[in-house]
VMD Tcl script that draws the C-alpha trace (Angstrom):
set ca {
  {34.88 -120.39 63.25}
  {35.07 -119.21 73.58}
  {32.92 -120.23 80.24}
  {33.20 -122.65 83.07}
  {34.16 -121.06 81.22}
  {37.09 -122.17 79.42}
  {37.84 -119.07 77.51}
  {35.29 -116.40 76.62}
  {35.67 -116.56 72.90}
  {33.63 -113.65 72.09}
  {33.35 -115.44 69.19}
  {34.99 -118.59 69.89}
  {34.08 -119.39 67.52}
  {33.95 -119.27 64.10}
  {33.52 -116.34 61.71}
  {35.21 -114.29 59.13}
  {35.68 -112.00 56.31}
  {35.97 -112.47 52.63}
  {38.79 -112.46 50.14}
  {38.36 -111.23 46.60}
  {37.72 -114.81 45.53}
  {34.42 -114.88 47.45}
  {31.21 -113.98 45.70}
  {29.86 -111.47 48.25}
  {29.10 -107.80 48.88}
  {32.40 -107.46 50.75}
  {34.39 -108.98 47.92}
  {32.72 -106.63 45.47}
  {33.51 -103.65 47.70}
  {37.14 -104.73 48.01}
  {37.30 -104.90 44.22}
  {35.80 -101.41 44.03}
  {32.61 -102.59 42.30}
  {30.00 -101.88 44.98}
  {29.45 -100.31 48.38}
  {30.40 -102.47 51.35}
  {27.42 -103.74 53.35}
  {28.79 -104.92 56.72}
  {25.50 -106.57 57.70}
  {26.48 -109.44 55.39}
  {30.10 -109.84 56.55}
  {29.41 -113.28 58.02}
  {27.38 -114.69 55.10}
  {30.43 -116.58 53.82}
  {30.50 -118.69 56.99}
  {26.97 -120.10 56.80}
  {27.16 -123.89 56.70}
  {28.80 -126.89 58.35}
  {32.49 -127.03 59.29}
  {35.02 -129.47 60.69}
  {36.77 -127.74 63.59}
  {40.16 -128.20 65.25}
  {40.65 -126.18 68.47}
  {43.73 -125.51 70.59}
  {43.06 -123.95 74.01}
  {45.66 -122.63 76.45}
  {44.73 -124.47 79.66}
  {45.85 -121.78 82.15}
  {45.83 -118.32 80.52}
  {47.88 -115.47 81.96}
  {49.88 -117.73 84.30}
  {52.97 -118.29 82.16}
  {51.76 -121.82 81.39}
  {52.45 -123.31 77.96}
  {50.07 -126.29 78.33}
  {47.62 -126.51 75.44}
  {44.60 -128.80 75.05}
  {43.42 -129.88 71.60}
  {39.93 -130.79 70.42}
  {38.21 -131.88 67.21}
  {34.58 -131.66 66.25}
  {32.10 -129.60 64.29}
  {30.76 -126.10 63.95}
  {27.38 -125.25 62.41}
  {26.61 -121.65 61.43}
  {23.01 -120.65 60.65}
  {21.83 -117.37 59.15}
  {19.28 -115.37 61.17}
  {17.35 -112.26 60.05}
  {18.61 -112.47 56.46}
  {22.23 -112.29 57.60}
  {21.93 -109.46 60.15}
  {22.54 -112.11 62.82}
  {23.74 -115.69 62.95}
  {23.96 -118.57 65.36}
  {27.16 -120.59 65.75}
  {27.14 -123.98 67.47}
  {30.53 -125.55 68.24}
  {30.91 -129.05 69.69}
  {34.38 -130.57 70.12}
  {36.06 -133.38 72.07}
  {39.63 -134.02 73.16}
  {41.75 -135.55 75.93}
  {40.79 -132.64 78.23}
  {37.06 -133.21 77.74}
  {34.04 -132.01 75.81}
  {33.27 -128.39 74.86}
  {29.94 -127.03 73.66}
  {29.78 -123.35 72.81}
  {27.17 -121.21 71.12}
  {27.67 -117.73 69.75}
  {24.84 -115.41 68.78}
  {26.29 -112.70 66.55}
  {24.29 -109.52 66.13}
  {24.75 -106.66 63.64}
  {24.07 -103.13 64.92}
  {22.85 -101.01 61.96}
  {23.59 -97.75 63.82}
  {27.25 -98.45 64.64}
  {27.83 -100.85 61.69}
  {29.53 -103.21 64.16}
  {28.96 -106.79 65.19}
  {28.72 -108.15 68.73}
  {29.77 -111.75 69.34}
  {27.84 -113.15 72.30}
  {29.19 -116.52 73.48}
  {27.80 -119.05 75.94}
  {29.10 -122.37 77.19}
  {26.80 -125.29 77.94}
  {28.60 -125.57 81.28}
  {27.76 -122.06 82.46}
  {24.43 -121.58 80.72}
  {24.93 -117.82 80.48}
  {26.26 -115.34 77.96}
  {29.73 -113.91 78.43}
  {30.75 -110.30 77.77}
  {30.21 -109.57 74.06}
  {33.21 -108.78 71.90}
  {32.47 -105.95 69.47}
  {34.03 -104.97 66.16}
  {33.97 -105.73 62.47}
  {35.89 -106.55 59.32}
  {38.48 -104.52 57.47}
  {40.74 -105.61 54.63}
  {39.70 -109.26 54.88}
  {40.14 -109.62 58.63}
  {37.66 -109.43 61.50}
  {38.73 -107.91 64.84}
  {36.56 -107.85 67.94}
  {37.37 -106.56 71.45}
  {35.96 -106.39 74.94}
  {37.05 -105.58 78.48}
  {36.30 -108.02 81.28}
  {38.00 -109.77 84.17}
  {39.97 -113.00 84.39}
  {40.68 -114.45 87.82}
  {39.55 -111.15 89.32}
  {41.90 -108.99 87.22}
  {40.90 -106.63 84.40}
  {41.83 -107.80 80.91}
  {41.25 -106.89 77.28}
  {40.06 -109.67 74.98}
  {40.84 -109.66 71.24}
  {39.19 -112.11 68.86}
  {40.47 -112.25 65.27}
  {38.84 -114.03 62.31}
  {40.85 -114.62 59.14}
  {39.30 -116.46 56.17}
  {42.01 -118.29 54.26}
  {39.81 -119.47 51.38}
  {36.08 -120.01 50.78}
  {36.50 -123.34 52.59}
  {38.94 -122.51 55.41}
  {38.82 -120.03 58.31}
  {41.32 -119.32 61.09}
  {40.30 -117.91 64.52}
  {42.49 -116.59 67.33}
  {41.72 -115.20 70.74}
  {44.23 -113.40 72.95}
  {44.17 -111.76 76.37}
  {46.03 -108.65 77.46}
  {46.61 -107.86 81.14}
  {48.34 -104.55 80.34}
  {45.58 -102.76 78.39}
  {46.68 -103.99 74.97}
  {50.45 -103.45 75.16}
  {51.15 -107.20 75.03}
  {48.94 -110.13 74.13}
  {48.89 -113.83 75.07}
  {47.25 -116.13 72.55}
  {44.89 -118.61 74.28}
  {42.48 -119.98 71.67}
  {43.18 -121.11 68.10}
  {40.57 -122.69 65.87}
  {40.79 -123.80 62.26}
  {37.61 -124.62 60.39}
  {37.32 -126.52 57.11}
  {34.01 -126.55 55.26}
  {32.24 -129.92 55.12}
  {31.98 -131.05 51.49}
  {28.60 -130.14 50.02}
  {27.83 -127.54 52.72}
  {26.70 -124.16 51.35}
}
mol new
graphics top color blue
foreach p $ca { graphics top sphere $p radius 0.5 }
foreach p [lrange $ca 0 end-1] q [lrange $ca 1 end] { graphics top cylinder $p $q radius 0.2 }
display resetview
């Protein structure tokens, strides 16, 4: 399923894990039928999606102003699933967003890095790193926001084979409290793999 930079969605975007209903290595592992192969954790997301995004306009300021956008996300498999490319394009009253995320699997650590860029900045943000456990993906990084150190958490939760929920939150107190600042819900386009 984030800059002039709006929000560094170390993943903004789109991604996920599998429930037992999915036909995948992860689903088989969860059912106890096979060993889990994390290099295929994102295979379920390959395809075309309709995307609805909510973005907190002024994170970590106490603001409650949200902007909403609608558009599409396209996820393409790279290197037989050991990487993928996510392209998100959405529009709303606050403007147009184009984000790309190149997700890379590290076979030594068995973790994924989510590397996001905005068309406005033309550069990659700090990668969020993590993986999937019990049907949920969690990815973290440390960076700065308005000159202050923060922790970024990006969570991916598949709700069905055709629906994925994404959330990003910032913490200014090293993970004690979190402020949600990015919510995306993706629905698979009919006929997309």
